[in-house]
C-alpha positions, 0 to 999 in steps of 0.5 A: 431096640424098638424104634420110637414112633412119632407122638400124636397131637393128643399124646403131645397135648398130655404133656400139659399138666392141665390136659393130663389131669383132665384126661386122667379124671375119667381114665386110668392110662394114656391109651386104652384100659391097660398100661402101654409104652405110651404111659412109659414114654409120657412118664419119662418126659415129665417131672412128678406133678404137684398135688394141684393135679391129683388125677395126674399125680395118681397116674404118675405114682402108679407108673412109677411103681412099675419095675424096669422089667415090667415097663419093658414088657408093656405092649406098644412102641415107645413114643418120641416125646420132648421133655415137658417144659418146666413151666408146665405146672401151675403154681398153687394160688396163695391163700386168701389171707396172704397178701402179694409180696409186692403190695403188702396190706400193712404198707397201705395201712402204714401210709394211711396212718403216717407210718404207724405199725399195723401189727404189734410185736406181741401179735407177730411173736404169736404168729411165729410160735403158731404150730405149722399144719403138717403136710401129708406126703402124697406118695405115702397117702397114695400108697396107703389108699392102694394098700386099703383097696388091695386088702378089700379086694383080697377079702371080697375074693376070699369070701366069695371063694368060700361061698363057691366052695360051699355051693360045690360041696352041697350041689356038686357044682364044677363051674360058677359065675359071679360078681366082684364089686371092689375092683370097680372094673379094674382088670388087675384088681379083678385078677387079684380077686380070682387069685384070692378065690383060688388060694388054699386056706391059711393054716391056723387062720380064724376065717376060711378064705378062698378054697375054690381052686377046684371050681372053674369060674368067670367073674365080672366087675362093672366100673364106670368106663368098662366091664372087666371079665376074668375067666378060670378053668382048673387043670382037671376040667380043661378037657370039659370046658375050653377056656378060650372058647368059653371066654370068646363066646361071652365076649362076642355076646356083649361086644367086648374084646379079649385083652389077655389070652390063655395063660397059666393061672396062679392056683394050687389046682393049676389051669388057665386064666383069661382076661377081657373087657367090654368098654362103655358106650352110652351113645350106643346104650352100652353100660357096664352094669347092663353088659354084666347081666348079659355077659353072665347069662351068656357064660352060664348058657355056654356052660349048660351047652357043655353039660358043665352047669345044671339045666334050669328047668323052671324059667321063673328061676332065671335069677338063680343062675344069672342075678347078683343074688345067686348065692342067696337064691341058692341058699348060701 
């Protein structure tokens, strides 16, 4: 078994729900931009957060969805954390209309009025019969929101795939680069979008989706914390464009890093995929939206150097290759 490492001061501090909730307000994981053994260790050391800590609860539910096999396969070393104290959670504040049990308002009124009842039996009966507001299950609500987001990502990926198929059929394109908005910088969701773009169309479906597994692609999604990048080269084009060389060239141009090396793609055309991120750093003038444009320009430039994308003879038409409106500019 892998020996557990000692927790850092910042890691131990996250056992406080207040600290964890504040951390997860601007992050998705304990360390970095993907799940690690640090997330599993912290998860195992604490109970489920209450709804008073929405960001901590969102993280807890996400890690809880991992299978034991997936948890074991996460990178990093386990962290030796003591169980979080049961008093870590702060009880929700009573509603303004509720009086503390030890100093009921009605007692004060009774004393002033010589023991006269503050509420009539009819009023008490009415309050007892009033229907209670149904409380929403946070687990079910989180699952519903996640399901909506997944459907949105799959839909956008499928639509972009059809657009790329059209561009390939009409213009003979073998490679293309574009933006996917819905993942909002999330690598896992961006990979799902790539899978949707490459999928074969469903038989009998009203709308065509995907259909572009034969086209090599690099897709980008800019979020607040990072720019996510997923590259794909189908099996029959791997001799023309080396996915590792392509991805590393783009990452180097924008100061990012590869987080998943070349691996088998989920595509009917086979091939390989890679993942990379470019972290935001406002102090250094690094913003995901700005880095996205620079990364896309580098991706197209590399393809041109390999003869895998048409040369742009007119300098005034750079936006046709690099902008978010590439499809519109090209007439699709």
